DRENDO-1510 file (C-alpha; in Angstrom, 1 decimal, always signed):
<recs>
REC; n; res; u; v; w
REC; 1; MET; +71.3; +108.8; +102.5 .
REC; 2; SER; +69.6; +110.4; +105.5 .
REC; 3; ALA; +69.3; +114.1; +105.8 .
REC; 4; PRO; +71.9; +115.9; +107.9 .
REC; 5; SER; +70.8; +117.0; +111.4 .
REC; 6; ILE; +71.7; +120.1; +113.2 .
REC; 7; LEU; +71.1; +121.2; +116.8 .
REC; 8; VAL; +70.4; +125.0; +117.2 .
REC; 9; VAL; +71.1; +126.4; +120.6 .
REC; 10; ASP; +70.1; +129.9; +121.6 .
REC; 11; ASP; +68.3; +131.5; +124.6 .
REC; 12; GLN; +66.4; +133.8; +122.2 .
REC; 13; PRO; +63.5; +131.8; +120.7 .
REC; 14; ILE; +63.2; +134.2; +117.7 .
REC; 15; ASN; +66.8; +133.4; +116.7 .
REC; 16; VAL; +66.1; +129.7; +117.0 .
REC; 17; GLN; +62.9; +129.9; +114.9 .
REC; 18; LEU; +64.6; +132.0; +112.1 .
REC; 19; LEU; +67.5; +129.5; +111.8 .
REC; 20; LYS; +65.2; +126.5; +112.0 .
REC; 21; ARG; +62.9; +127.8; +109.2 .
REC; 22; LYS; +65.9; +128.7; +107.0 .
REC; 23; LEU; +67.7; +125.4; +107.4 .
REC; 24; GLU; +64.6; +123.1; +107.2 .
REC; 25; ARG; +63.9; +124.6; +103.8 .
REC; 26; GLU; +67.2; +123.1; +102.7 .
REC; 27; GLY; +66.2; +119.7; +103.8 .
REC; 28; ILE; +68.1; +119.7; +107.0 .
REC; 29; GLN; +66.7; +118.2; +110.2 .
REC; 30; ILE; +66.7; +120.6; +113.1 .
REC; 31; ALA; +66.6; +120.0; +116.9 .
REC; 32; THR; +66.5; +122.9; +119.2 .
REC; 33; ALA; +67.6; +123.9; +122.7 .
REC; 34; PHE; +67.3; +127.1; +124.7 .
REC; 35; SER; +70.0; +126.7; +127.3 .
REC; 36; GLY; +73.3; +125.1; +127.8 .
REC; 37; ALA; +71.9; +122.3; +130.0 .
REC; 38; GLU; +69.2; +121.6; +127.4 .
REC; 39; ALA; +71.9; +121.5; +124.7 .
REC; 40; LEU; +73.9; +118.8; +126.5 .
REC; 41; GLU; +70.8; +116.7; +126.9 .
REC; 42; ALA; +69.7; +117.2; +123.3 .
REC; 43; VAL; +73.1; +116.1; +122.0 .
REC; 44; LYS; +72.8; +112.8; +123.8 .
REC; 45; LYS; +69.3; +112.2; +122.3 .
REC; 46; ALA; +69.6; +113.7; +118.8 .
REC; 47; LYS; +73.2; +112.9; +118.1 .
REC; 48; PRO; +73.4; +115.8; +115.6 .
REC; 49; ASP; +75.9; +116.2; +112.8 .
REC; 50; LEU; +76.6; +119.8; +113.6 .
REC; 51; ILE; +75.7; +122.3; +116.4 .
REC; 52; LEU; +74.9; +126.0; +116.1 .
REC; 53; LEU; +75.7; +127.3; +119.6 .
REC; 54; ASP; +75.1; +130.7; +121.0 .
REC; 55; VAL; +78.0; +131.9; +123.1 .
REC; 56; MET; +76.1; +134.4; +125.4 .
REC; 57; MET; +73.6; +132.4; +127.5 .
REC; 58; PRO; +72.7; +132.6; +131.2 .
REC; 59; ASP; +73.8; +129.9; +133.7 .
REC; 60; MET; +76.0; +128.0; +131.2 .
REC; 61; ASP; +77.4; +129.9; +128.2 .
REC; 62; GLY; +78.5; +128.4; +124.9 .
REC; 63; ILE; +82.1; +128.2; +125.9 .
REC; 64; GLU; +81.4; +125.9; +128.8 .
REC; 65; VAL; +79.0; +123.8; +126.7 .
REC; 66; CYS; +81.7; +123.3; +124.1 .
REC; 67; GLN; +84.2; +122.4; +126.7 .
REC; 68; ARG; +81.9; +119.7; +128.1 .
REC; 69; LEU; +81.3; +118.4; +124.7 .
REC; 70; GLN; +85.0; +118.2; +124.1 .
REC; 71; ALA; +85.5; +116.4; +127.4 .
REC; 72; ASN; +83.1; +113.6; +126.5 .
REC; 73; GLU; +84.4; +111.0; +124.1 .
REC; 74; ASP; +80.9; +110.4; +122.6 .
REC; 75; THR; +80.4; +114.1; +121.7 .
REC; 76; ARG; +84.0; +115.2; +121.1 .
REC; 77; GLY; +83.7; +114.7; +117.3 .
REC; 78; VAL; +80.5; +116.8; +116.9 .
REC; 79; PRO; +81.6; +120.1; +115.2 .
REC; 80; VAL; +80.4; +123.4; +116.8 .
REC; 81; ILE; +79.8; +126.7; +115.1 .
REC; 82; PHE; +79.5; +129.5; +117.6 .
REC; 83; ILE; +76.9; +132.3; +117.3 .
REC; 84; THR; +78.0; +135.4; +119.0 .
REC; 85; ALA; +77.7; +139.2; +119.2 .
REC; 86; ARG; +81.4; +139.5; +120.0 .
REC; 87; THR; +83.5; +140.5; +117.0 .
REC; 88; GLY; +86.9; +140.8; +118.7 .
REC; 89; LYS; +89.8; +138.7; +117.7 .
REC; 90; GLU; +90.3; +137.5; +121.2 .
REC; 91; SER; +86.8; +136.1; +121.5 .
REC; 92; LYS; +87.1; +134.2; +118.3 .
REC; 93; ILE; +90.5; +132.7; +119.3 .
REC; 94; GLU; +88.9; +131.7; +122.7 .
REC; 95; GLY; +86.1; +129.8; +120.8 .
REC; 96; LEU; +88.5; +128.1; +118.4 .
REC; 97; ASN; +90.7; +127.1; +121.3 .
REC; 98; VAL; +87.8; +125.2; +123.0 .
REC; 99; GLY; +87.0; +123.3; +119.8 .
REC; 100; ALA; +84.7; +125.5; +117.7 .
REC; 101; VAL; +85.2; +125.0; +113.9 .
REC; 102; ASP; +83.7; +128.4; +112.9 .
REC; 103; TYR; +82.0; +131.6; +114.0 .
REC; 104; ILE; +78.8; +133.4; +113.0 .
REC; 105; THR; +78.3; +137.0; +114.3 .
REC; 106; LYS; +75.1; +138.6; +115.2 .
REC; 107; PRO; +72.9; +140.0; +113.8 .
REC; 108; ILE; +72.6; +136.7; +112.0 .
REC; 109; ASP; +72.8; +136.8; +108.2 .
REC; 110; LEU; +70.8; +133.7; +107.2 .
REC; 111; ASP; +72.4; +133.3; +103.8 .
REC; 112; GLU; +75.9; +133.5; +105.2 .
REC; 113; THR; +74.9; +131.0; +108.0 .
REC; 114; LEU; +73.5; +128.6; +105.4 .
REC; 115; ALA; +76.8; +128.8; +103.4 .
REC; 116; ARG; +78.9; +128.1; +106.5 .
REC; 117; VAL; +76.7; +125.3; +107.6 .
REC; 118; GLN; +76.8; +123.7; +104.1 .
REC; 119; THR; +80.6; +124.0; +104.1 .
REC; 120; GLN; +80.8; +122.2; +107.5 .
REC; 121; LEU; +78.4; +119.5; +106.4 .
REC; 122; ARG; +80.6; +118.9; +103.4 .
REC; 123; PHE; +83.6; +118.5; +105.6 .
REC; 124; ILE; +81.6; +116.0; +107.7 .
REC; 125; ALA; +80.7; +114.0; +104.6 .
REC; 126; ILE; +84.4; +113.9; +103.5 .
REC; 127; ASN; +85.4; +112.8; +107.0 .
REC; 128; ARG; +82.8; +109.9; +106.9 .
REC; 129; GLN; +84.2; +108.8; +103.6 .
REC; 130; VAL; +87.7; +108.7; +105.1 .
REC; 131; VAL; +86.4; +106.8; +108.1 .
REC; 132; ASP; +84.6; +104.3; +105.8 .
REC; 133; LEU; +87.7; +103.9; +103.6 .
REC; 134; THR; +89.8; +103.3; +106.7 .
REC; 135; ARG; +87.3; +100.7; +107.9 .
REC; 136; ARG; +87.4; +98.9; +104.6 .
REC; 137; LEU; +91.2; +99.0; +104.6 .
REC; 138; GLU; +91.2; +97.3; +108.1 .
REC; 139; GLU; +88.8; +94.6; +106.8 .
REC; 140; SER; +91.0; +94.1; +103.7 .
REC; 141; ARG; +94.1; +93.6; +105.9 .
REC; 142; LYS; +92.6; +90.4; +107.0 .
REC; 143; ALA; +92.7; +89.0; +103.5 .
REC; 144; ALA; +95.8; +86.8; +103.1 .
REC; 145; THR; +96.2; +87.9; +99.4 .
REC; 146; ILE; +97.1; +91.4; +100.3 .
REC; 147; GLY; +99.4; +90.9; +103.3 .
REC; 148; ALA; +102.3; +92.6; +101.6 .
REC; 149; VAL; +100.2; +95.5; +100.4 .
REC; 150; THR; +98.9; +96.8; +103.8 .
REC; 151; GLN; +102.0; +98.6; +104.9 .
REC; 152; GLY; +102.2; +100.6; +101.7 .
REC; 153; ILE; +98.5; +101.4; +101.8 .
REC; 154; ALA; +98.7; +102.5; +105.4 .
REC; 155; HIS; +101.6; +104.8; +104.6 .
REC; 156; ASN; +99.9; +106.4; +101.6 .
REC; 157; LEU; +96.6; +106.8; +103.5 .
REC; 158; ASN; +98.3; +108.4; +106.4 .
REC; 159; ASN; +100.0; +110.8; +104.1 .
REC; 160; LEU; +96.7; +111.7; +102.4 .
REC; 161; LEU; +94.9; +112.0; +105.7 .
REC; 162; GLY; +97.7; +114.4; +106.8 .
REC; 163; VAL; +97.0; +116.4; +103.7 .
REC; 164; ILE; +93.3; +116.5; +104.5 .
REC; 165; ILE; +93.9; +117.6; +108.1 .
REC; 166; GLY; +96.3; +120.3; +107.0 .
REC; 167; TYR; +93.9; +121.9; +104.6 .
REC; 168; LEU; +91.1; +121.6; +107.1 .
REC; 169; ASP; +93.2; +123.6; +109.5 .
REC; 170; LEU; +93.7; +126.2; +106.8 .
REC; 171; VAL; +90.0; +126.4; +106.3 .
REC; 172; LYS; +89.5; +127.1; +110.0 .
REC; 173; ALA; +92.3; +129.7; +109.9 .
REC; 174; TYR; +90.8; +131.5; +106.9 .
REC; 175; HIS; +87.1; +130.8; +107.5 .
REC; 176; ASP; +86.2; +134.5; +106.8 .
REC; 177; ARG; +87.8; +134.4; +103.3 .
REC; 178; PRO; +85.4; +132.5; +101.0 .
REC; 179; GLU; +87.8; +132.1; +98.0 .
REC; 180; GLN; +90.5; +130.7; +100.3 .
REC; 181; VAL; +88.0; +128.3; +101.8 .
REC; 182; LYS; +86.9; +127.1; +98.4 .
REC; 183; LYS; +90.5; +126.6; +97.3 .
REC; 184; ASN; +91.4; +124.6; +100.4 .
REC; 185; VAL; +88.2; +122.5; +100.2 .
REC; 186; GLN; +89.2; +121.5; +96.6 .
REC; 187; HIS; +92.5; +120.3; +97.9 .
REC; 188; VAL; +90.6; +118.2; +100.5 .
REC; 189; GLU; +88.4; +116.7; +97.8 .
REC; 190; ASP; +91.4; +115.9; +95.6 .
REC; 191; ALA; +93.0; +114.0; +98.5 .
REC; 192; VAL; +89.8; +112.1; +99.2 .
REC; 193; ASN; +89.5; +111.1; +95.5 .
REC; 194; ARG; +93.0; +109.7; +95.7 .
REC; 195; ILE; +92.1; +107.7; +98.7 .
REC; 196; VAL; +89.1; +106.3; +96.8 .
REC; 197; ILE; +91.4; +105.3; +94.0 .
REC; 198; ILE; +93.7; +103.4; +96.4 .
REC; 199; VAL; +90.7; +101.5; +97.9 .
REC; 200; LYS; +89.5; +100.6; +94.4 .
REC; 201; GLN; +92.9; +99.2; +93.6 .
REC; 202; LEU; +92.8; +97.3; +96.9 .
REC; 203; SER; +89.5; +95.7; +96.0 .
REC; 204; THR; +91.0; +94.6; +92.7 .
REC; 205; LEU; +93.6; +92.7; +94.6 .
REC; 206; VAL; +91.0; +90.7; +96.5 .
REC; 207; VAL; +89.9; +88.5; +93.5 .
REC; 208; LYS; +88.6; +85.0; +93.7 .
REC; 209; SER; +91.2; +82.2; +93.6 .
REC; 210; HIS; +89.4; +80.8; +90.5 .
REC; 211; PRO; +87.7; +83.7; +88.7 .
REC; 212; PRO; +85.2; +82.7; +86.0 .
REC; 213; SER; +86.5; +82.3; +82.5 .
REC; 214; ILE; +85.2; +81.8; +79.0 .
REC; 215; ARG; +86.6; +80.8; +75.6 .
REC; 216; ALA; +87.6; +84.1; +74.0 .
REC; 217; SER; +89.5; +85.5; +71.1 .
REC; 218; LEU; +93.0; +86.8; +71.8 .
REC; 219; ARG; +92.4; +89.7; +69.3 .
REC; 220; LYS; +89.3; +90.9; +71.2 .
REC; 221; VAL; +91.1; +90.7; +74.5 .
REC; 222; ILE; +94.0; +92.8; +73.3 .
REC; 223; ASP; +91.8; +95.3; +71.6 .
REC; 224; GLY; +89.7; +95.6; +74.7 .
REC; 225; GLY; +92.8; +96.2; +76.9 .
REC; 226; VAL; +94.0; +99.0; +74.5 .
REC; 227; ALA; +90.5; +100.5; +74.5 .
REC; 228; ARG; +90.5; +100.5; +78.3 .
REC; 229; PHE; +93.9; +102.1; +78.4 .
REC; 230; HIS; +92.6; +104.9; +76.2 .
REC; 231; ASN; +89.3; +105.3; +77.9 .
REC; 232; ASP; +90.3; +104.9; +81.6 .
REC; 233; TYR; +93.3; +107.2; +81.3 .
REC; 234; LYS; +91.8; +109.7; +78.8 .
REC; 235; LEU; +94.7; +109.2; +76.4 .
REC; 236; THR; +95.0; +109.0; +72.6 .
REC; 237; ALA; +98.5; +107.6; +72.6 .
REC; 238; PRO; +99.0; +105.1; +69.8 .
REC; 239; VAL; +99.8; +101.5; +70.5 .
REC; 240; THR; +101.2; +99.4; +67.7 .
REC; 241; ILE; +99.9; +95.8; +67.8 .
REC; 242; ASP; +101.8; +93.0; +66.2 .
REC; 243; ASN; +99.5; +89.9; +66.7 .
REC; 244; PRO; +100.4; +87.1; +64.4 .
REC; 245; LEU; +98.2; +84.8; +66.6 .
REC; 246; GLY; +95.1; +86.7; +65.5 .
REC; 247; ASP; +92.0; +85.2; +67.0 .
REC; 248; GLN; +93.7; +82.4; +68.8 .
REC; 249; PRO; +91.1; +81.1; +71.3 .
REC; 250; ILE; +92.1; +81.2; +75.0 .
REC; 251; ASP; +90.3; +80.4; +78.3 .
REC; 252; THR; +90.3; +83.8; +80.0 .
REC; 253; ASN; +88.4; +86.5; +81.9 .
REC; 254; TYR; +87.9; +89.6; +79.8 .
REC; 255; GLU; +87.5; +92.0; +82.7 .
REC; 256; ILE; +90.7; +90.8; +84.4 .
REC; 257; VAL; +93.0; +90.6; +81.4 .
REC; 258; GLU; +91.8; +93.9; +79.8 .
REC; 259; ASP; +92.5; +95.6; +83.1 .
REC; 260; VAL; +96.0; +94.0; +83.3 .
REC; 261; ILE; +96.8; +95.2; +79.8 .
REC; 262; ALA; +95.6; +98.7; +80.5 .
REC; 263; LYS; +97.6; +99.0; +83.7 .
REC; 264; VAL; +100.8; +97.7; +82.0 .
REC; 265; LEU; +100.2; +100.1; +79.0 .
REC; 266; ILE; +99.9; +103.1; +81.4 .
REC; 267; ASN; +103.1; +102.1; +83.1 .
REC; 268; ALA; +104.8; +102.0; +79.7 .
REC; 269; TRP; +103.3; +105.4; +78.8 .
REC; 270; GLU; +104.4; +107.0; +82.0 .
REC; 271; SER; +108.0; +105.7; +81.5 .
REC; 272; TYR; +108.6; +108.5; +79.0 .
REC; 273; ASP; +109.9; +111.9; +80.0 .
REC; 274; ASN; +107.0; +114.1; +81.1 .
REC; 275; LYS; +108.4; +116.9; +78.9 .
REC; 276; ARG; +108.2; +114.8; +75.8 .
REC; 277; THR; +105.7; +116.2; +73.3 .
REC; 278; ASP; +105.9; +113.7; +70.4 .
REC; 279; PRO; +103.9; +110.3; +70.6 .
REC; 280; ARG; +105.3; +107.9; +73.1 .
REC; 281; PRO; +105.8; +104.7; +71.1 .
REC; 282; ILE; +104.4; +101.5; +72.6 .
REC; 283; THR; +104.4; +98.2; +70.9 .
REC; 284; MET; +102.5; +95.0; +71.7 .
REC; 285; ARG; +103.7; +91.6; +70.2 .
REC; 286; THR; +102.2; +88.2; +70.7 .
REC; 287; GLN; +103.7; +84.7; +70.3 .
REC; 288; LEU; +103.3; +81.1; +71.5 .
REC; 289; VAL; +106.0; +80.0; +74.0 .
REC; 290; ASP; +106.6; +76.8; +75.8 .
REC; 291; ASN; +105.5; +76.5; +79.4 .
REC; 292; ALA; +106.9; +74.5; +82.3 .
REC; 293; GLU; +104.5; +71.6; +81.6 .
REC; 294; GLY; +105.8; +71.2; +78.1 .
REC; 295; GLY; +102.7; +72.8; +76.5 .
REC; 296; LYS; +102.2; +76.2; +75.0 .
REC; 297; GLU; +101.0; +79.5; +76.4 .
REC; 298; ILE; +100.4; +83.0; +75.1 .
REC; 299; GLU; +103.2; +85.6; +75.5 .
REC; 300; ILE; +102.3; +89.3; +75.1 .
REC; 301; ARG; +105.3; +91.7; +75.1 .
REC; 302; ILE; +104.6; +95.4; +75.8 .
REC; 303; VAL; +107.6; +97.4; +74.7 .
REC; 304; ASP; +108.5; +101.0; +75.4 .
REC; 305; HIS; +111.5; +103.2; +74.8 .
REC; 306; GLY; +111.2; +105.3; +77.9 .
REC; 307; ARG; +113.5; +105.8; +80.9 .
REC; 308; GLY; +114.0; +102.1; +81.5 .
REC; 309; ILE; +114.0; +100.3; +84.8 .
REC; 310; ASN; +115.3; +102.4; +87.7 .
REC; 311; GLU; +118.0; +100.5; +89.6 .
REC; 312; GLU; +116.5; +101.7; +92.9 .
REC; 313; VAL; +113.3; +99.8; +92.2 .
REC; 314; ARG; +114.5; +96.9; +90.0 .
REC; 315; ASP; +114.2; +94.3; +92.7 .
REC; 316; LYS; +111.0; +95.5; +94.2 .
REC; 317; MET; +108.9; +97.0; +91.3 .
REC; 318; PHE; +106.0; +94.6; +92.0 .
REC; 319; GLU; +105.8; +95.7; +95.6 .
REC; 320; PRO; +102.9; +98.1; +96.4 .
REC; 321; PHE; +103.6; +101.8; +96.2 .
REC; 322; ILE; +107.1; +101.4; +94.7 .
REC; 323; SER; +107.4; +104.2; +92.3 .
REC; 324; THR; +109.9; +106.8; +91.0 .
REC; 325; LYS; +107.1; +109.4; +91.0 .
REC; 326; ASN; +106.8; +111.8; +93.9 .
REC; 327; THR; +103.0; +111.9; +93.9 .
REC; 328; VAL; +101.3; +110.5; +97.0 .
REC; 329; GLY; +98.9; +107.7; +96.2 .
REC; 330; VAL; +100.6; +105.9; +93.2 .
REC; 331; GLY; +102.5; +102.8; +92.6 .
REC; 332; MET; +100.0; +99.9; +92.7 .
REC; 333; GLY; +99.5; +99.3; +89.0 .
REC; 334; LEU; +102.0; +96.5; +88.5 .
REC; 335; THR; +101.2; +94.9; +91.9 .
REC; 336; VAL; +97.5; +94.7; +90.8 .
REC; 337; ALA; +98.4; +93.5; +87.3 .
REC; 338; ARG; +100.6; +90.6; +88.5 .
REC; 339; HIS; +98.2; +89.5; +91.2 .
REC; 340; ALA; +95.2; +89.5; +88.8 .
REC; 341; LEU; +97.0; +87.6; +86.0 .
REC; 342; ARG; +98.3; +85.0; +88.5 .
REC; 343; SER; +94.7; +84.3; +89.5 .
REC; 344; LEU; +94.3; +83.1; +85.9 .
REC; 345; GLY; +97.4; +81.0; +85.9 .
REC; 346; GLY; +99.5; +83.6; +84.2 .
REC; 347; GLU; +102.4; +85.8; +85.1 .
REC; 348; VAL; +103.8; +89.4; +84.6 .
REC; 349; THR; +107.5; +90.2; +84.5 .
REC; 350; VAL; +109.5; +93.3; +83.4 .
REC; 351; THR; +112.9; +93.3; +81.9 .
REC; 352; ASP; +115.2; +95.8; +80.1 .
REC; 353; ASN; +114.7; +96.8; +76.5 .
REC; 354; ALA; +118.2; +97.5; +75.0 .
REC; 355; PRO; +119.4; +100.1; +74.4 .
REC; 356; ARG; +116.6; +102.0; +76.1 .
REC; 357; GLY; +113.2; +101.3; +77.7 .
REC; 358; ALA; +111.6; +98.3; +79.2 .
REC; 359; VAL; +109.6; +95.2; +78.2 .
REC; 360; ALA; +106.7; +93.9; +80.2 .
REC; 361; ILE; +106.1; +90.2; +79.5 .
REC; 362; LEU; +102.5; +88.9; +80.1 .
REC; 363; LEU; +102.1; +85.1; +80.1 .
REC; 364; HIS; +98.7; +83.6; +79.8 .
REC; 365; PRO; +97.7; +79.9; +79.5 .
REC; 366; ILE; +95.8; +78.9; +76.4 .
REC; 367; GLU; +93.6; +76.5; +78.4 .
REC; 368; ARG; +92.5; +76.9; +82.0 .
REC; 369; ARG; +94.4; +74.6; +84.3 .
REC; 370; LYS; +92.4; +72.5; +86.7 .
REC; 371; ARG; +89.1; +73.5; +85.0 .
REC; 372; SER; +87.2; +71.2; +87.3 .
REC; 373; ALA; +88.2; +73.3; +90.3 .
REC; 374; ASP; +86.8; +76.5; +88.9 .
</recs>
């Protein structure tokens, strides 16, 4: 990753040199300008990540420079931190109104300036992640396998981006309160992390039509899925395994099936009341069942005794982002699980478990169909 770049603009050379020396020690690339006109030319050439801009300059002051930057589509997105001797509230509001993201008052405190610069560079890095994730989402929309997913993803990403923008506005409003800034930045990071999770789930959906498979032991596949459930979700919840088929050999893909089992197990675990403190019982049972071609296939039943199937989602539980939880950025687990298992010739369904709870039924062929096409 290339070092961040900053344009320092001040008509006093001593101020420019002090800032340049301090920031370069932190590995930041610095370009300089000594007037408003020079600043506009430097922005075109250097394309900085951030601008430190003196407000009081002859000929063209910082306010006008910022206004011109905002009027140009190519430079509108470059954040500006004003450097000013003015300490009045009206001056700060004027600067924020023309697009500045922060203020530094003279005489310049170099340590404070560095802290504010690093905060803005962090915001820039977060914004680039969001832009990259949005780009990847747009590319993924072109894949036919996720046609039904895009609307849900767009809705959740828009919600999360709204959260990010809201907290960034709070950072601007409380820029002179470090603890408040730190708290709001953490909220921004949490939202970005949830976006990352969505994109990871999206990439899981885009699997090959014929993923590679090997001859494997059913016992090892199940044990691997339970281990992933515990490790990925940091849980110690017990899972009772009733596997009379033992080491029954199957043609499968360890990575895919273990992930499917883990996702269905977490769905079962989350079906229990959040206030419940005792272990949430989950049982896995295996058996051989007849398939449509008259042969046999593996059936894995994952049984819980939680809230059961909500009638509001019964007919659309496998659609993306269908969830009874209120948290933004959830609801793709079953979608991913069904799609992934279908890529191996299997299926995932969910039915009621009388008198309470639900049963997820995973079907998996013993032998890979159309092996020559793999």
